C-alpha positions in Angstrom: 197.9 171.3 158.1 198.3 172.9 154.6 198.5 170.4 152.0 201.7 170.3 149.8 200.9 171.7 146.3 202.9 171.4 143.2 204.7 174.1 141.5 204.5 174.2 137.8 208.0 175.2 136.4 207.8 176.2 132.3 211.2 176.0 130.7 210.4 175.3 127.1 210.7 178.7 125.3 207.9 179.7 123.1 205.3 178.0 125.4 202.0 179.7 126.0 199.8 179.1 129.0 196.2 179.8 128.8 193.2 179.3 130.9 190.9 176.4 129.8 187.9 175.8 132.4 189.7 175.4 135.6 193.0 174.2 134.1 196.1 175.7 132.9 196.5 174.6 129.4 200.2 174.6 127.9 200.5 175.1 124.3 203.6 174.8 122.2 203.7 175.7 118.6 200.1 175.9 118.7 199.7 172.5 119.9 198.2 171.5 123.2 200.7 169.5 125.2 199.5 169.7 128.9 196.9 170.5 131.3 197.1 171.1 135.1 194.1 171.8 137.5 194.8 175.2 139.0 193.6 173.9 142.6 196.6 171.4 142.5 199.3 174.2 142.2 200.9 176.3 144.5 202.7 178.4 142.0 203.8 178.9 138.4 207.4 179.9 137.6 207.9 180.6 133.9 211.6 180.8 132.7 212.5 182.9 129.7 210.1 183.5 126.8 206.9 182.0 128.1 203.6 183.8 127.6 200.5 183.8 129.7 197.0 184.8 128.7 195.7 187.7 130.8 192.7 185.6 131.6 194.8 182.8 132.7 196.7 185.4 135.1 193.5 186.6 136.4 192.2 183.0 137.2 195.7 182.2 139.0 195.2 185.4 141.0 191.7 184.6 142.1 192.7 181.2 143.2 195.9 182.3 145.3 198.3 180.7 142.8 201.3 183.2 142.1 202.9 183.4 138.7 206.4 184.3 138.6 208.4 185.3 135.4 212.1 184.8 135.3 214.7 184.9 132.6 215.8 181.8 131.1 218.7 181.5 133.4 216.6 182.2 136.6 216.9 186.0 137.2 213.7 187.4 138.8 211.8 189.6 136.5 208.2 189.9 138.0 205.6 188.2 140.0 201.7 188.5 139.7 199.6 187.8 142.8 196.2 188.5 143.7 195.0 191.0 146.3 196.8 190.9 149.8 194.9 188.3 152.2 194.9 188.3 155.8 194.3 190.8 158.5 195.9 194.5 158.1 196.5 194.9 161.5 198.9 192.0 161.3 200.7 193.9 158.4 200.5 196.9 160.7 202.3 195.2 163.9 204.9 193.9 160.9 205.4 197.4 160.3 206.1 198.8 163.7 208.5 195.9 164.8 210.5 196.7 161.7 210.7 200.5 162.8 211.6 199.3 166.2 215.2 199.0 166.6 214.9 196.5 169.5 212.0 194.7 168.0 214.0 194.2 164.6 217.0 193.3 166.5 215.2 190.4 168.5 213.8 189.1 165.1 216.8 189.2 163.2 218.8 187.4 166.1 216.6 184.5 166.0 216.9 184.2 162.2 220.5 184.4 162.3 220.5 181.8 165.0 218.5 179.5 162.5 221.0 180.4 159.8 224.2 179.7 161.6 222.8 176.5 163.3 221.9 175.2 160.1 225.2 176.1 158.1 227.1 174.1 161.2 224.8 171.3 160.9 225.6 170.9 157.2 229.2 171.1 157.7 228.8 168.5 160.7 227.2 166.1 158.3 229.6 166.2 156.0 232.2 165.5 158.6 230.2 162.4 159.8 229.6 161.4 156.4 233.3 161.5 155.2 235.5 161.2 158.6 238.5 160.2 156.4 238.5 163.6 154.7 237.9 165.6 157.6 240.6 168.6 157.7 241.7 170.7 160.8 240.0 173.7 158.8 236.6 172.1 158.9 236.9 171.6 162.5 238.1 175.0 162.9 235.0 176.2 161.0 232.5 174.2 162.9 233.9 175.4 166.1 234.1 179.0 165.0 230.3 178.8 164.0 229.5 177.2 167.7 231.2 180.2 169.2 229.1 182.4 166.9 225.7 181.0 168.2 226.7 181.9 171.8 227.8 185.4 170.6 224.7 185.9 168.7 222.3 184.8 171.6 223.6 187.8 173.5 223.6 190.3 170.9 221.2 193.0 170.9 222.2 195.9 168.4 221.1 195.4 164.9 224.3 196.3 163.3 226.2 193.8 165.5 224.0 191.2 164.6 224.3 192.1 160.7 228.2 191.9 161.2 228.1 188.6 162.8 225.9 187.0 159.9 228.5 188.3 157.3 231.3 186.5 159.3 229.3 183.3 159.6 228.6 183.3 155.9 232.3 184.0 155.1 233.4 181.1 157.5 230.6 178.6 156.0 231.3 179.4 152.3 235.0 179.0 153.0 234.5 175.1 153.6 231.8 174.8 150.8 234.4 173.2 148.6 235.1 170.5 151.0 231.6 169.2 150.9 232.1 168.6 147.3 233.5 165.2 146.6 233.7 164.7 142.7 237.3 165.3 141.7 236.8 167.7 138.8 238.1 171.1 138.2 234.5 172.0 136.7 232.9 171.7 140.4 235.6 173.6 142.2 234.2 176.2 144.7 236.3 179.0 145.6 233.9 181.6 146.8 230.5 182.8 146.6 229.9 184.8 143.6 226.7 186.5 142.0 225.5 188.7 139.2 226.9 187.0 137.7 228.1 183.8 138.8 231.6 182.7 137.8 231.5 178.8 138.2 229.2 176.0 138.0 228.7 175.6 141.8 227.8 179.3 142.0 225.5 179.2 139.1 223.7 176.1 140.8 223.2 178.0 144.2 221.7 180.8 142.7 219.4 179.1 140.9 218.3 177.0 143.7 218.0 180.3 145.7 215.9 181.8 143.1 213.2 179.0 143.5 213.6 178.7 146.9 212.7 182.4 147.3 209.7 181.9 145.1 208.3 179.3 147.5 208.9 181.5 150.7 207.3 184.4 149.2 204.2 182.7 148.3 204.1 181.1 151.9 204.4 184.6 153.5 201.7 186.3 151.2 199.5 183.4 151.9 199.5 184.2 155.8 199.1 188.0 154.8 202.6 189.5 155.5 204.4 191.9 153.6 207.3 190.2 151.9 209.2 193.6 151.4 209.5 194.4 155.0 212.5 192.7 156.7 214.5 192.9 159.7 217.8 191.5 159.1 217.6 192.8 155.4 216.3 196.4 155.8 214.0 198.2 153.4 215.2 198.5 150.0 212.9 199.3 146.9 212.1 196.2 144.9 213.6 193.8 147.4 211.5 191.0 149.4 213.4 191.6 152.7 211.1 189.3 154.7 211.4 186.5 152.2 215.2 187.0 152.2 215.4 186.9 156.0 213.6 183.6 156.2 215.7 182.4 153.4 218.9 182.8 155.3 217.8 180.1 157.7 216.4 177.8 155.2 218.8 177.9 152.5 221.6 175.6 153.9 218.9 172.7 154.3 216.7 173.1 151.4 219.2 174.5 148.7 222.9 174.3 149.7 222.6 170.5 150.8 220.5 169.5 147.6 223.2 171.3 145.4 225.8 169.2 146.8 224.1 166.1 146.6 223.2 167.0 143.0 227.1 167.3 142.2 228.3 164.4 144.4 225.7 161.7 143.0 226.4 162.7 139.4 223.1 164.0 138.5 224.6 167.2 137.2 227.6 167.1 134.7 229.9 170.0 133.4 227.8 169.5 130.3 224.7 171.1 131.9 226.5 174.4 132.2 227.6 177.0 129.8 230.1 179.6 129.9 229.9 183.2 128.2 232.7 185.1 126.9 232.3 187.5 129.7 233.3 184.8 132.6 229.6 184.1 133.6 228.6 180.5 134.0 224.7 179.5 133.5 223.0 176.4 133.7 221.6 175.1 130.4 218.1 173.7 129.8 218.8 170.2 130.5 220.7 171.4 134.0 217.7 173.5 134.8 215.3 170.3 134.2 217.4 167.9 136.1 217.6 170.5 139.1 213.8 171.5 139.1 213.0 167.7 139.0 215.2 166.9 142.0 213.6 170.0 144.1 210.2 168.9 143.6 211.0 165.5 144.8 213.1 166.8 147.9 210.2 169.0 148.7 208.1 165.8 149.4 210.7 164.5 151.9 209.1 164.1 155.5 211.1 165.7 158.3 210.0 166.3 162.3 209.7 170.0 162.5 211.9 170.8 165.6 209.3 173.5 167.1 205.9 171.7 166.3 207.2 168.1 166.9 205.2 167.0 164.1 206.4 165.3 160.7 205.6 167.6 157.8 207.0 167.4 154.1 210.0 169.4 153.8 208.4 171.7 151.0 206.0 172.9 153.7 208.7 174.2 156.0 208.4 177.9 154.6 204.6 177.9 155.0 205.3 176.7 158.7 207.8 179.2 159.4 205.7 181.8 157.8 202.6 180.9 160.1 205.0 181.0 163.0 206.1 184.4 162.1 202.3 185.6 162.0 201.6 184.1 165.4 204.8 186.0 166.8 203.2 189.2 165.5 199.7 188.6 166.9 201.4 187.8 170.2 200.9 184.0 170.4 204.6 183.7 170.8 207.3 185.3 172.7 209.9 185.1 170.1 210.3 183.8 166.4 211.2 180.0 166.6 213.8 179.5 163.7 213.8 176.2 161.9 216.9 174.5 163.2 217.8 171.0 161.0 218.8 168.3 163.2 
C-alpha cells in the first residue's frame, strides 16, 4: 500500500522555495525558515506570491512531486509535473471508453452512485447526531436521494445520468444549511455559489474543493491516467475532467463533512473571512491556515475501505480510487467500484 505523504502548503507571501540537496528550503525575507525532504512529500501547493527556483521545480518533477500554483484565495493557476508515468496502452483505453457513449455512461453511472450515496450518508449522519432538530424537509431529501440511487442504477443514457447528477446536487445543497448548528447569520448557507463565492460557507467549500482536487489529480497522475479526459465531466480545454469526476464522489466525505465540522466546532470564526465591495467572500490567511491544518489532520484518520475491506488513512482514498480506476481500464474489474462511505 502506498505510504501517506504530506502536502506542503506555503501561504506566506513573499516566500521563496529553493533546492538544497534533497530538501526544499523555504526562505522568507532572505532568511532560511524551514527544510523539508522531498521524499516525504506528495505535493507542494503555493498560495499567492510564492516563488520557486527552476532547479527545485525540476527536482520535484523528477521525484514525482507535483507543484501547484494558486492565487492567495485558492483559485487554481498552474501545475508543474514530470513526465507522464504508466503505460500508454492504459491511457489509450481511457480515451476509447471516453469516446464510447455506452462505456462513458457505465463509468459515469457508478461515479454518480458514489456521489449520491455519500451525500445521503452525510444527511443521515446529521439526522442521527441531532434527532431533535430533524425536519420533514430533511427526511424528504434523504428519501429523494434514495429514490435517485434506484433510478441511477438503471440509467443507460449519459445525458440522463448528468441530469440526475444536477437534481441530486440541488436536493443535497438545499439541506446543507441544516447541517450547520451555530446560530449566527455569518454562516448561513442559502445556495451554492462559485466564481466568486458569496458567503463564508461557500468560500470554505470552494477552498476545500481546490485542495482536494490537487490531491485527486496527483493520485490519477501517479497511476498514469490523463486527468483531462473524464466521463461525467466531458472534455473542455483546461478542465481536469477525470479529477472532477472522482471529486464528485469524494467531496461529501473529504470536504463537505470537514467544512461543517470546522464551523460547528468553532474552529472557524466570522473574522476568518473577508468581504470585498463586489460581494465576494474570501478566507483570510488565518482562516486558510486553520483549514489546511485540519485537512492534513483529517487525512490521517483511518477508515475501512468498502471495496478493499482494509483499513486505510482517509488521505489515501483518492489514490485507492485511482488504482481501482486503472484496474477497470486494464480489464481486471467489470465495473468501477465507487467509494461509498458508511
